[in-house]
C-alpha positions in Angstrom: -0.3 -26.5 54.7 -2.7 -29.6 54.3 -1.4 -33.0 52.5 -3.5 -35.6 52.0 -1.6 -38.8 50.7 -3.5 -41.1 48.4 -1.3 -43.6 47.4 0.9 -44.1 44.2 3.0 -40.7 44.6 -0.8 -38.9 44.3 -1.1 -36.2 47.1 -3.2 -33.1 46.7 -1.8 -29.5 47.4 -3.5 -26.9 47.7 -7.1 -28.5 46.9 -5.5 -29.3 43.1 -4.5 -33.5 43.0 -1.0 -33.4 40.8 -0.6 -36.8 39.2 3.1 -37.8 37.7 3.1 -39.2 34.4 5.1 -41.5 33.3 5.9 -39.8 30.2 8.5 -37.3 30.6 7.7 -33.5 30.1 4.0 -34.6 30.4 1.6 -34.0 33.6 -1.5 -34.9 34.1 -3.5 -32.2 36.8 -6.8 -33.7 38.7 -8.8 -30.7 38.8 -11.2 -30.0 41.9 -14.3 -28.4 40.8 -14.2 -24.5 41.7 -11.1 -22.2 40.4 -11.5 -20.5 43.8 -8.4 -19.3 46.0 -8.9 -22.0 48.6 -9.4 -20.6 52.0 -7.2 -23.2 53.4 -4.1 -22.2 51.8 -4.2 -18.7 54.3 -2.2 -19.2 57.2 -4.4 -16.5 59.6 -1.1 -14.9 60.4 0.0 -11.2 59.7 2.8 -13.0 57.3 2.2 -14.1 54.2 3.5 -17.7 54.1 4.9 -17.3 50.4 6.5 -13.9 50.3 7.4 -13.4 54.0 5.6 -9.9 53.8 4.3 -8.7 57.1 0.8 -7.8 56.9 0.0 -9.4 54.0 -2.3 -12.8 55.8 -5.2 -13.6 54.5 -6.9 -10.3 55.6 -4.6 -8.1 53.4 -3.3 -4.9 54.8 -4.3 -2.1 57.0 -5.6 1.3 55.9 -2.9 2.7 57.9 -0.6 0.3 56.5 -1.6 0.6 53.0 -0.5 4.5 53.3 2.4 4.2 55.4 3.8 2.1 51.7 2.1 4.2 49.4 4.6 7.0 50.6 7.5 5.0 51.0 7.2 3.1 47.4 5.1 5.6 45.6 2.1 5.4 43.3 1.5 2.3 41.2 1.8 4.5 37.8 4.8 4.4 35.2 6.9 8.3 36.0 6.1 10.8 33.3 7.7 13.5 31.7 6.8 17.1 33.9 4.3 19.1 32.6 5.2 22.1 32.0 3.0 24.6 34.7 0.3 27.3 33.2 2.5 30.0 34.2 5.5 28.6 32.3 4.1 28.0 29.4 2.8 31.8 29.6 6.4 33.1 30.3 7.7 31.0 27.0 5.6 33.1 25.1 7.5 36.3 25.7 10.9 34.9 24.9 9.6 35.1 21.2 12.2 37.4 19.6 9.8 39.3 17.4 7.3 39.8 20.7 11.0 40.7 22.4 11.5 43.6 19.3 7.8 44.6 20.0 7.8 44.8 23.6 11.6 47.4 23.3 9.4 49.4 20.7 6.1 49.9 23.0 8.9 50.7 25.9 10.5 53.2 23.4 7.0 54.4 22.3 6.3 55.5 25.8 9.5 56.9 26.7 9.6 59.1 24.1 5.5 60.5 24.3 4.0 58.4 22.1 1.4 56.9 24.8 -1.2 55.9 21.8 1.8 54.0 20.1 2.9 52.5 23.0 -0.7 51.0 24.0 -1.8 49.9 21.0 1.7 47.6 20.2 1.6 46.3 24.3 -2.2 45.3 22.9 -0.8 43.1 19.7 1.9 41.6 22.1 -0.7 40.5 24.7 -3.0 39.4 21.8 0.1 37.5 20.3 0.9 35.6 23.6 -2.3 34.9 24.7 -3.1 33.3 21.6 0.3 31.1 21.7 -0.5 30.3 25.3 -4.2 29.2 24.8 -3.1 26.9 21.7 0.0 25.1 23.9 -2.2 24.9 26.9 -5.4 23.1 25.4 -2.6 21.0 23.6 -1.4 19.5 27.1 -4.4 19.8 28.6 -5.6 17.2 25.7 -3.1 14.8 26.1 -3.8 14.7 29.5 -6.9 14.4 29.4 -6.7 11.4 27.4 -4.3 10.0 29.8 -7.3 10.3 32.4 -9.9 8.0 30.8 -8.0 5.1 31.3 -8.3 4.7 34.6 -7.6 0.6 35.7 -9.1 -0.8 38.8 -7.8 -3.7 40.8 -10.1 -6.2 43.2 -8.1 -6.0 46.9 -8.4 -7.4 49.9 -7.6 -5.0 52.5 -8.7 -5.1 56.3 -10.2 -8.0 55.6 -12.6 -7.4 53.3 -12.7 -7.4 49.6 -13.5 -3.6 47.4 -12.3 -2.3 44.0 -9.1 -0.1 44.4 -7.6 2.5 41.9 -4.9 0.4 40.3 -2.3 3.3 40.6 -2.9 2.8 44.8 -1.6 -0.9 45.2 1.4 -1.6 47.2 4.0 -3.9 47.8 2.0 -6.5 50.2 -1.1 -5.9 48.6 -3.6 -8.8 48.4 -5.1 -8.6 44.8 -8.1 -11.0 43.6 -7.1 -12.4 39.6 -9.8 -14.1 37.7 -10.2 -14.7 33.5 -10.2 -11.4 31.5 -7.8 -9.4 34.4 -4.9 -7.5 33.4 -2.6 -7.8 36.3 -1.8 -4.2 37.6 1.6 -4.6 39.6 4.3 -7.7 39.7 3.0 -10.0 42.6 3.2 -13.9 43.7 0.5 -16.7 43.5 -0.2 -17.3 47.3 -3.3 -19.9 45.9 -5.2 -21.3 43.0 -4.3 -21.8 39.8 -3.9 -19.2 36.8 -3.3 -19.7 32.9 -1.5 -16.2 32.1 -0.9 -14.7 28.7 2.7 -13.4 28.8 2.7 -12.0 24.8 3.0 -8.6 26.5 6.4 -9.1 28.3 8.1 -12.7 25.9 6.3 -12.4 22.9 5.2 -16.2 23.3 1.6 -16.6 22.1 0.9 -19.9 24.3 -0.6 -19.4 27.7 1.2 -20.6 30.9 0.5 -22.0 33.7 1.1 -19.8 37.0 0.5 -21.6 40.6 1.7 -20.9 44.2 4.9 -19.4 44.6 5.0 -18.2 40.9 5.3 -14.9 39.5 2.9 -12.9 38.0 3.8 -9.6 36.3 2.4 -6.6 35.1 0.7 -6.0 31.7 0.0 -9.8 31.5 -3.4 -11.1 31.3 -5.6 -13.9 32.8 -7.1 -16.2 30.3 -7.9 -18.6 32.5 -8.9 -19.9 36.4 -8.4 -17.5 39.5 -6.4 -16.8 42.2 -4.7 -14.6 44.9 -1.8 -12.7 44.8 0.5 -10.5 46.8 2.0 -7.5 45.1 5.6 -7.6 45.2 6.6 -4.6 42.8 4.5 -1.4 41.7 5.3 0.8 39.3 8.8 1.7 37.8 10.1 -0.9 39.7 7.6 -3.4 37.4 9.0 -5.2 34.5 6.9 -3.0 32.6 8.4 -0.1 34.4 12.2 -1.3 33.7 11.1 -1.0 29.9 9.4 2.4 29.9 12.5 3.6 31.7 14.5 2.4 29.1 12.2 4.0 26.1 12.0 7.4 27.9 14.5 8.8 25.6 14.6 12.5 23.9 12.6 13.3 21.5 13.9 13.7 17.9 12.7 16.7 15.7 10.2 15.8 12.7 10.6 16.8 9.6 8.0 19.5 10.0 10.3 21.5 13.1 13.4 20.8 11.0 11.6 23.0 8.3 10.3 25.4 10.3 13.6 26.3 12.4 15.3 26.9 9.1 13.0 29.0 7.6 13.0 31.1 11.3 16.8 31.8 11.3 16.6 32.6 7.3 13.6 35.3 8.1 15.2 36.4 11.5 18.6 37.4 9.8 16.5 38.9 6.9 14.2 40.8 9.1 17.1 42.4 11.0 18.6 43.8 7.7 15.6 45.0 6.4 15.3 46.8 10.0 18.7 48.6 9.6 18.5 49.5 5.8 14.6 50.8 6.5 15.6 52.4 9.2 18.7 54.4 7.7 17.0 55.1 4.4 14.0 56.3 6.0 16.7 58.8 8.4 18.5 60.3 5.3 15.2 60.8 3.6 14.5 63.4 6.7 11.6 61.2 8.0 12.0 61.3 11.9 14.1 59.0 13.7 11.3 57.8 16.4 8.9 57.7 13.6 11.2 55.2 11.3 12.3 53.1 14.4 8.8 52.3 14.7 8.3 51.4 11.1 11.7 49.3 10.7 10.5 47.5 14.0 7.0 47.2 12.5 8.3 46.0 9.2 10.6 43.5 10.4 7.7 42.0 13.0 5.7 41.8 9.7 8.5 40.2 7.5 8.3 37.3 10.6 5.7 35.1 10.2 5.4 35.3 14.2 2.4 33.9 14.5 3.6 30.6 12.4 4.1 28.2 15.7 0.2 29.2 16.9 -1.4 28.5 13.3 0.6 25.0 13.3 -0.5 24.2 16.7 -3.8 24.9 16.0 -3.5 23.1 12.7 -2.5 20.1 14.3 -4.7 19.8 17.1 -7.7 20.5 14.5 -5.8 17.6 12.5 -5.6 15.5 16.4 -9.2 16.1 16.6 -10.3 15.1 13.4 -8.6 11.9 13.8 -10.2 11.4 17.3 -13.2 10.6 15.8 -11.3 8.5 13.2 -10.3 6.0 15.7 -6.9 7.3 16.0 -5.0 9.7 19.2 -1.6 11.6 18.6 0.5 11.2 21.5 2.7 14.4 20.2 1.2 17.0 17.8 3.9 16.6 15.4 4.0 13.8 14.5 0.6 13.9 12.5 2.7 16.0 10.0 5.4 12.4 9.8 2.9 10.6 9.2 2.5 12.7 6.2 6.2 11.8 5.0 5.5 7.7 5.6 7.1 6.0 2.9 6.3 1.9 4.4 3.6 1.4 7.4 5.2 -2.0 9.1 1.5 -3.6 10.3 0.9 -6.3 12.6 -1.5 -8.7 11.1 -4.0 -9.9 13.9 -6.1 -7.6 15.2 -5.0 -4.8 13.0 -5.6 -6.4 9.4 -7.4 -8.3 11.1 -10.6 -8.3 13.5 -8.8 -10.4 15.8 -11.8 -13.1 16.8 -11.0 -16.2 15.2 -13.9 -17.8 13.9 -14.6 -21.3 12.2 -14.8 -21.7 8.3 -15.1 -25.0 7.5 -15.4 -28.2 9.8 -14.3 -31.6 8.5 -16.2 -34.5 9.3 -17.5 -37.7 8.3 -15.7 -37.5 4.9 -17.9 -34.4 4.3 -16.6 -30.3 4.4 -19.1 -28.2 5.8 -19.1 -24.6 5.2 -20.5 -22.5 8.3 -21.5 -19.1 8.3 -21.4 -15.8 10.6 -19.2 -13.0 11.7 -17.3 -12.8 15.3 -18.2 -14.0 18.3 -22.1 -14.4 17.5 -23.3 -17.5 17.8 -25.8 -17.4 15.0 -25.3 -19.0 11.2 -25.7 -21.9 9.7 -23.5 -24.8 8.1 -23.7 -25.3 4.5 -22.3 -28.4 2.3 -22.9 -29.8 -1.0 -22.9 -33.1 0.3 -25.5 -34.7 3.0 -24.4 -33.4 6.3 -24.3 -36.3 9.1 -25.5 -34.8 12.3 -24.3 -36.9 14.9 -20.5 -36.3 13.4 -20.9 -32.3 13.2 -22.8 -32.5 16.8 -19.8 -34.8 18.3 -16.8 -32.9 17.0 -18.5 -29.7 18.1 -19.0 -31.4 21.5 -15.5 -32.6 21.5 -14.5 -29.0 20.9 -16.4 -27.4 23.5 -15.5 -29.9 26.2 -11.4 -30.0 25.7 -11.2 -26.0 26.3 -11.2 -23.2 28.7 -12.9 -20.2 27.0 -16.2 -19.2 27.2 -18.7 -17.0 25.3 -20.2 -14.0 27.0 -23.3 -13.2 26.3 -25.0 -9.7 26.1 -27.0 -8.8 28.7 -24.6 -9.7 31.3 -23.4 -6.6 32.3 -21.0 -3.8 31.1 -18.0 -5.5 32.4 -18.9 -8.4 30.8 -19.6 -7.0 26.6 -16.7 -5.6 24.4 -16.9 -2.0 23.2 -19.4 -2.5 20.8 -22.1 -3.9 23.3 -21.9 -7.2 21.8 -20.4 -11.0 22.3 -16.9 -11.2 23.6 -14.5 -14.5 24.4 -13.1 -15.1 28.3 -10.4 -16.7 27.0 -7.7 -18.1 24.5 -9.5 -16.8 21.5 -8.8 -20.2 19.4 -10.9 -22.0 22.0 -13.3 -19.3 21.9 -14.0 -19.8 17.8 -14.8 -23.7 19.2 -17.5 -22.7 21.8 -18.8 -19.8 18.8 -19.1 -22.9 16.1 -20.7 -25.4 18.9 -23.3 -22.7 20.2 -24.4 -22.2 15.9 -25.1 -25.5 16.7 -27.0 -25.1 19.7 -24.7 -26.2 22.1 -24.6 -24.5 25.7 -21.2 -25.0 26.7 -22.0 -24.7 30.4 -24.7 -27.3 29.9 -22.2 -30.0 28.4 -19.5 -29.3 30.6 -22.1 -30.0 33.5 -23.1 -33.0 31.7 -19.6 -34.1 31.5 -17.2 -32.6 34.3 -13.8 -32.4 33.5 -11.6 -34.3 36.1 -8.4 -33.9 34.7 -6.5 -32.4 32.3 -3.2 -32.3 29.9 -2.5 -28.7 29.3 -1.2 -27.8 26.1 2.2 -27.4 24.9 4.9 -26.7 22.2 6.2 -29.4 22.1 3.3 -31.6 22.2 0.9 -29.4 20.0 -2.3 -30.9 21.6 -4.3 -30.8 25.1 -6.3 -33.8 26.3 -9.4 -33.2 29.3 -10.9 -35.9 30.3 -14.7 -35.7 32.2 -17.1 -38.3 33.3 -19.6 -39.8 31.6 -21.8 -41.1 34.6 -24.5 -41.7 31.2 -22.1 -43.4 29.7 -22.9 -41.7 26.3 -19.7 -42.5 25.2 -19.7 -46.0 26.0 -17.9 -45.7 29.3 -17.4 -44.3 32.6 -15.2 -41.5 31.2 -14.2 -39.8 28.0 -10.7 -38.4 27.3 -11.1 -35.7 24.6 -8.4 -34.0 22.5 -7.9 -31.2 20.1 -4.3 -30.3 18.3 -2.2 -29.8 15.1 -3.3 -32.6 13.2 -0.4 -34.5 12.6 0.0 -34.8 16.1 -3.3 -35.8 17.1 -3.3 -38.2 13.8 -0.1 -40.1 14.6 -2.1 -41.1 17.5 -5.4 -41.9 15.9 -6.5 -45.8 15.1 -10.0 -45.2 14.9 -12.8 -42.7 13.0 -16.0 -41.9 13.4 -18.2 -42.4 10.8 -21.7 -43.0 9.9 -22.8 -43.2 13.1 -20.2 -45.4 14.3 -16.7 -46.3 15.4 -14.7 -47.8 13.0 -10.7 -49.3 11.9 -8.7 -45.9 10.4 -7.8 -47.1 6.8 -4.9 -45.6 4.5 -7.6 -44.3 2.5 -9.8 -42.0 5.6 -6.0 -41.0 6.3 -5.4 -39.5 3.0 -8.8 -38.1 3.0 -8.0 -36.7 6.1 -5.0 -35.2 5.3 -6.0 -33.9 1.5 -8.9 -32.1 3.9 -6.5 -30.4 5.4 -4.3 -29.3 3.2 -6.6 -28.0 1.4 -8.3 -25.7 4.5 -4.6 -24.8 4.6 -4.4 -23.4 1.0 -7.5 -21.0 2.4 -4.7 -19.3 5.4 -7.3 -21.4 7.8 -5.6 -22.6 10.9 -6.5 -26.0 11.7 -7.2 -28.5 14.9 -7.9 -31.9 14.5 -10.4 -33.1 17.3 -10.6 -36.8 18.4 -11.6 -38.7 21.8 -11.3 -42.4 23.7 -13.5 -43.6 25.9 -11.9 -44.5 29.4 -13.2 -47.6 31.9 -10.5 -46.3 34.5 -8.9 -43.0 35.4 -6.4 -44.8 36.9 -5.3 -45.1 33.1 -1.7 -42.8 32.8 -1.5 -39.4 30.0 0.2 -41.7 27.7 -3.0 -44.4 27.7 -5.1 -41.8 27.9 -3.6 -40.4 23.7 -3.3 -43.5 22.3 -5.9 -45.6 19.8 -7.9 -41.9 19.8 -11.2 -41.8 17.6 -10.8 -39.8 14.6 -14.1 -37.3 15.0 -13.5 -34.2 12.7 -11.4 -30.9 12.1 -12.2 -27.4 12.1 -10.9 -24.6 10.3 -10.8 -21.4 11.3 -9.5 -18.2 10.3 -8.7 -14.3 11.6 -10.9 -12.5 9.1 -9.8 -9.2 7.5 -11.2 -5.8 9.0 -13.5 -4.3 6.6 -12.2 -2.1 4.8 -8.7 -3.1 5.1 -8.0 -4.0 1.2 -9.4 -0.7 0.5 -7.3 1.3 2.5 -4.0 -0.8 1.6 -4.8 -0.1 -2.2 -5.1 3.7 -0.8 -1.6 3.3 0.1 -0.2 1.6 -2.7 -1.4 4.7 -4.7 -0.4 7.1 -2.6 3.4 5.4 -2.8 3.3 4.2 0.5 4.5 0.5 0.6 2.2 -1.8 3.5 4.9 -4.3 5.2 3.2 -7.2 7.0 4.9 -8.9 9.9 3.4 -11.9 11.5 3.8 -14.5 14.0 2.0 -17.0 11.7 3.6 -19.4 9.7 5.4 -19.0 5.9 2.0 -20.3 3.8 -1.0 -18.5 6.5 1.1 -15.3 6.1 0.8 -16.0 2.3 -2.6 -16.6 2.3 -3.8 -13.8 3.9 -1.1 -11.4 2.4 -2.5 -11.9 -1.5 -5.8 -11.9 0.0 -5.6 -8.3 1.2 -3.6 -6.9 -1.6 -0.2 -6.6 0.5 1.6 -9.4 -2.4 0.1 -9.9 -5.9 0.1 -12.7 -8.1 3.1 -12.1 -9.8 5.1 -11.5 -6.8 3.9 -14.1 -4.2 7.4 -14.9 -2.9 8.4 -11.7 -1.4 8.0 -13.2 2.0 10.8 -13.6 4.6 11.3 -15.6 8.0 12.5 -15.0 11.3 14.5 -17.9 11.3 15.8 -16.5 7.1 16.8 -13.4 9.3 18.6 -15.2 12.0 20.0 -16.8 9.4 21.1 -13.8 7.1 19.4 -15.3 4.3 19.1 -13.4 0.9 19.7 -9.9 -0.2 20.8 -8.0 3.5 18.9 -10.1 5.5 22.3 -10.6 7.3 23.6 -7.3 6.9 23.4 -4.5 10.0 22.8 -2.2 7.4 20.4 -3.5 5.1 22.4 -2.8 1.6 23.5 -6.6 1.5 25.8 -8.1 -0.9 23.4 -9.8 -3.3 21.8 -8.6 -6.7 18.1 -8.2 -5.3 17.4 -9.3 -8.4 15.0 -12.6 -6.6 11.7 -11.8 -5.5 11.7 -11.8 -1.6 15.2 -11.5 -0.9 16.8 -9.2 1.5 14.7 -6.0 2.5 12.3 -5.8 -0.2 10.0 -8.6 1.3 6.4 -7.3 1.5 5.9 -10.3 4.1 7.5 -10.9 7.6 6.3 -14.6 8.8 7.1 -16.3 12.5 9.3 -13.0 13.6 9.5 -11.9 17.2 9.6 -8.4 18.6 13.4 -8.1 18.3 13.0 -8.7 14.5 11.0 -5.3 14.2 13.9 -3.6 15.2 16.2 -5.4 11.9 13.5 -4.9 9.9 12.9 -0.6 10.9 16.8 -0.6 10.8 17.4 -1.8 7.8 14.1 -0.1 6.1 15.7 3.8 7.7 19.2 2.6 6.5 17.6 2.6 2.8 15.9 6.3 3.6 12.4 5.0 4.4 10.5 6.7 6.5 8.9 4.0 8.9 5.8 3.9 10.9 5.8 0.5 12.4 1.9 -0.8 14.8 3.2 -2.9 18.2 1.1 -3.5 21.0 3.3 -5.4 24.1 5.6 -4.3 26.2 8.7 -5.8 24.0 7.4 -4.1 20.7 8.6 -0.5 23.2 12.0 -0.6 21.5 10.5 -0.8 18.2 7.9 1.6 18.4 10.5 4.2 19.9 13.3 3.5 17.0 10.3 3.9 14.6 10.0 7.2 12.8 5.9 6.9 13.9 5.4 4.4 16.3 1.5 3.3 16.0 0.5 1.4 19.2 -3.2 -0.7 19.1 -5.5 1.4 22.2 -7.8 -1.4 22.9 -5.0 -4.9 23.1 -1.9 -2.6 23.6 0.3 -2.3 27.0 0.4 0.7 28.8 4.6 0.4 27.9 3.5 0.4 24.4 1.4 3.6 24.3 3.7 5.4 26.4 6.4 4.9 23.9 4.2 5.5 20.6 3.4 8.7 18.5 -0.3 7.3 18.1 -3.0 5.0 19.5 -5.4 3.4 17.6 -8.3 3.0 19.4 -10.2 0.8 17.1 -6.8 -1.4 17.0 -7.4 -0.9 13.2 -5.5 -0.6 9.6 -7.4 2.0 8.4 -7.6 4.2 10.5 -3.8 4.1 10.3 -4.5 5.6 6.2 -7.2 7.9 7.8 -3.5 9.9 9.7 -1.4 9.8 7.0 -4.4 11.5 5.3 -4.3 13.9 7.7 -0.7 14.1 8.3 -0.2 15.1 4.3 -3.5 17.3 4.7 -1.5 19.4 7.4 1.3 20.0 6.1 -0.5 20.8 2.6 -2.2 23.4 5.3 0.7 24.7 6.3 2.3 25.7 3.6 -0.5 27.3 2.2 -0.4 29.6 5.4 3.2 30.3 4.4 1.9 31.0 0.9 0.0 33.4 2.6 2.1 35.4 4.9 5.4 35.2 2.5 3.5 36.8 0.2 2.2 39.5 2.1 5.7 40.1 3.5 7.2 40.3 -0.2 4.5 43.0 -1.0 4.6 44.4 2.4 8.7 45.3 2.1 8.8 46.1 -1.8 5.9 48.8 -1.0 7.7 50.2 2.7 11.2 50.5 0.7 10.1 51.5 -2.5 8.2 54.3 -0.9 11.4 55.5 0.9 13.0 55.6 -2.2 10.2 57.2 -5.0 8.5 59.3 -1.9 10.6 59.8 0.7 7.2 58.6 2.6 5.6 55.7 4.0 3.2 54.3 2.3 1.8 52.0 5.2 1.8 53.8 8.8 3.6 52.0 11.4 0.6 50.6 13.5 -1.1 49.9 9.6 1.7 48.0 9.2 1.1 46.2 13.0 -2.9 45.7 11.4 -1.5 44.0 8.2 0.6 41.3 10.4 -2.5 40.8 12.6 -4.6 39.9 9.6 -1.7 37.7 8.3 -1.7 36.0 11.4 -5.5 35.9 12.2 -8.8 35.4 11.0 -8.0 34.7 7.7 -4.6 32.5 8.8 -6.7 30.4 10.7 -9.5 29.5 8.6 -6.8 28.4 5.8 -5.5 25.6 8.6 -9.3 24.2 8.4 -9.1 24.1 4.6 -10.7 20.6 3.0 -8.2 18.4 1.9 -7.9 17.8 -1.6 -7.1 14.7 -3.2 -3.3 14.5 -1.0 -3.3 10.2 -1.5 -3.6 10.5 -5.1 0.4 11.6 -5.1 3.8 9.9 -3.9 5.0 11.0 -0.2 7.4 14.8 0.4 10.5 14.0 1.0 11.2 14.8 4.3 14.2 16.7 3.4 12.8 19.3 1.2 11.9 22.6 2.4 9.3 23.9 3.2 9.7 26.9 0.6 9.9 24.5 -2.7 10.6 26.2 -5.9 6.6 26.3 -6.3 6.1 27.9 -3.2 8.8 30.5 -4.3 7.0 31.4 -7.5 3.7 31.9 -5.9 4.7 34.4 -3.1 6.8 36.2 -5.8 4.1 36.4 -7.9 1.6 37.5 -5.6 3.9 39.5 -3.9 5.0 41.1 -6.5 1.3 42.4 -8.0 0.4 43.1 -4.4 3.3 45.8 -4.7 3.1 47.1 -7.8 -0.8 47.6 -7.0 -0.4 49.4 -3.8 2.4 51.7 -5.0 0.6 52.6 -7.8 -2.2 53.6 -6.0 -0.1 55.4 -3.7 1.1 57.3 -6.5 -2.0 57.7 -8.4 -3.2 59.6 -5.2 -0.1 62.0 -4.3 -0.4 63.0 -7.7 -3.8 63.7 -7.8 -3.4 65.9 -4.9 -5.2 64.1 -2.2 -2.6 64.9 0.2 -0.4 62.1 2.0 -2.7 61.1 4.8 -5.2 60.2 2.2 -2.9 58.6 -0.3 -1.8 56.5 2.9 -5.2 54.9 3.6 -6.2 54.2 0.2 -2.8 52.4 -0.1 -3.0 50.5 3.5 -7.3 49.7 2.2 -6.0 48.3 -1.3 -3.1 46.6 0.6 -5.1 44.8 3.3 -8.3 43.8 0.1 -4.8 42.4 -1.6 -4.4 40.3 1.3 -8.1 38.9 1.5 -8.3 38.2 -2.3 -5.1 36.4 -1.9 -6.4 34.3 0.8 -8.4 32.5 -1.5 -5.5 31.8 -3.7 -3.9 30.1 -0.9 -6.6 27.6 -0.6 -4.7 25.3 -3.3 -1.7 25.0 -4.9 -2.6 22.9 -7.7 -6.5 23.6 -8.4 -8.7 26.5 -9.3 -11.8 27.3 -7.3 -13.8 26.2 -10.1 -12.3 22.5 -8.8 -12.4 22.6 -5.1 -15.5 24.6 -4.5 -15.8 28.5 -3.6 -17.8 28.2 -0.4 -16.2 24.5 0.7 -14.2 26.2 3.5 -17.2 28.4 5.2 -14.5 29.0 7.4 -12.7 31.5 5.2 -15.6 33.4 4.1 -16.2 34.5 7.0 -13.1 35.6 7.7 -12.3 37.6 4.7 -15.8 38.9 5.7 -15.0 40.0 9.4 -12.2 41.3 8.2 -13.4 43.8 5.5 -15.8 44.8 8.3 -12.8 45.2 10.8 -11.2 47.7 8.1 -14.4 49.9 7.4 -14.4 50.3 11.2 -10.8 51.2 10.7 -11.7 53.9 8.2 -15.0 55.4 9.5 -14.6 55.1 13.1 -13.2 58.4 14.4 -11.6 56.8 17.6 -9.9 54.3 15.4 -8.8 56.7 12.6 -7.0 58.4 15.1 -5.4 55.2 16.2 -4.4 53.8 13.0 -4.0 57.4 11.4 -6.6 57.2 8.3 -9.5 59.0 7.2 -12.9 58.4 5.1 -12.2 57.3 1.9 -14.7 58.6 -1.0 -16.9 56.3 -2.2 -15.9 56.4 -5.8 -12.1 55.4 -4.7 -13.6 52.0 -3.3 -14.1 50.8 -7.1 -9.9 51.8 -7.2 -9.2 49.4 -4.1 -11.7 46.7 -5.5 -10.4 46.8 -9.0 -6.4 46.7 -7.8 -6.9 44.3 -5.5 -8.7 41.7 -7.3 -6.2 41.4 -10.0 -3.9 39.1 -7.7 -7.0 36.8 -7.4 -7.6 36.6 -11.3 -3.7 36.5 -12.4 -3.3 33.4 -10.0 -6.5 31.7 -10.2 -6.4 32.3 -14.3 -2.8 30.9 -14.0 -3.9 27.6 -12.3 -7.3 27.0 -14.6 -4.2 26.9 -17.7 -2.2 24.6 -15.5 -4.9 22.4 -15.2 -6.1 22.2 -18.5 -2.6 21.5 -19.7 -2.6 18.9 -17.4 -5.3 17.3 -19.0 
């Protein structure tokens, strides 16, 4: 190591000059003009000087050594739950109880010589199994495709050459090169260079920290400034990321939908077994052959249970997921889509979710004038407006200081895809707050690159949370500021003002007066009242670089203040209003101070002017302030009458990720269904605990995404409301399918049982029952899953404990099923009484029952609204499905080979009038009832 003594305790290490400060805790760093790693720091040997890792010298690992270490340590990726193979998915389809019954029925048919029946039943089994396999396999592949879309890269030195490598192939000992904007892909030790790291993903602390030679950088953190060479120490599950990921890989909980469907399957399974026994016994006692009755009873039992429900639910969820992807929301767990429909509370981060995550300067105070700044985002276009005359010199000076005391840079479009954000627009490399200053300067025509070349930085005192300010010292060769050097300072107004003895006014420096100080403080208050984050900017001409840090920051010249804000995202305010209308409470959780949080919450409509104090802070929660704030259950002990106390708060300010878990616990104990957003590694426990964990796709860490149920590709709150609407609509469509199936089930069971009792005959043959079952699980049922949503966000969330068979559903399936039974059995009786023969009567009853189903499918489109309201042709899929099924029925009736299979005969043309008139009654009665109810509701 080369060490150069400069005297007075000053030494040069790794090309960086460090000067001890006389102020405790404050150090000033003299900078070389490059942030590149210094080649002189590499030993040139095969052993890394920092870590002692053999093989990771300046040339990096050889390819052979890297392969060996990859085999030893494994790939640099998080362990995933093992996915089922296609063969396992296919085999699992045949374990369904109802399909097993059909397999037994097919086997018995072959044994007793009914080969045609056996072949047809086997066909039904294969059809159902293939349908289920396709849907499950597609769902799994869709999730795998989403994961493969993200393939992070790392810049690595191997075998003496630099290359881009799949981050999953990193191994301990690899040399990786990091620069501003890079995300660290493995735990590593800094070997050379100087980095400033955003570690908020791990620690929750938003202030960047400096990392130099010998310091550890961890996977998932981001480089905001500088460049460096690092030696990988840990990969995969052994990194900090991996350890937290292991903590959140717990057993998945059942969603409300899974619970309700499980209960329904259990009840219908018991009912099907009872029906099978009763029908078989009744038929045999009526003199019907045992083999016929066995097939009939098994077919009826299969028809009585909606075994197609899992496939239709999967399809409905998959279609919902596809629609959500177009609306910037990716569901990691299909069933979680439905759970969103139960959400009663959405706990959301502010930055980047409710806001644009683009700090923007809105106001500048200089020379006793408040100047408004226009423009959006990071685009360097906008104007400076004021009711007073603007002093251009003062404005220019303020903006130049903000650009000089700054480590961020503005990247222009056309700089290559790597440098563009996802919208192809401008982006900031570095801290967003500093970036806002760079953008404001650019709006005034100030190019930071040219400015820093004119005033090269020679030293700095970095920002820290105690001093609340940052100082940079620049060479002023032209003596623009009247001296050889100039110190530029930015920081919290109160902190900076204490050090200001002068102020720049009217083109000159004057002594700071009490009136000047009052005017500055008034401007500060006016800015903070508008939820602006305010920074003060000051400077001091220096004649001698030997001055210590404390000397540089005394008797400053106040230049001005800038007020900036992270503006709300477009559509967020309207989305919050939509949630309120839908009975969903929006809770904002932020690290901002209480006043800023309140102003933003009022602006977005989370708080209203009548209850502006429904806000708690992290310290309040820690201290147990308010009703229930310190109670583990959230129940509390107060009367809860004071606004803003307890867990009724709508805003939580100055919070940490640990507070999120506390908030979720309290809300869930109160019976709320909670959706929670998060992006950092330390958000993972909260995301896992929430009923719906929502991770950010842009700023979110891999661990956060792994713990979450849903990932927002645009980090936008509006996408959450779209997902909630989708969840409610999906549940509605699943209930439509259940209404359709169960009304058919009731009609078929009553028809078969009554036919046996009254006529000692089967109105529907075994294979005809299976065809009816195919229609229940087939095109009409699937088309109901594609039904457009109707007014889903105009009603409160449903109770997650509510049975899927509600009173309204029970009334519908009972009424429609009874109509279908009465119509079919009357047609069967009519045909028998007119001497048509049993086969003709069965064909007429079978066709009537099928068309009952097709008309009933239109009834099931909406539980509340008649077709005149939702539109007859708004679901084109259902129109096509009904026409397809009608065509299939005609084929069964008029194609000889199908007549033989399904035991049918052609119907006379005049009998079609009976079929259509009788079967249409279910549509007329049910739709008429909806019209009456809708008219009364008005």
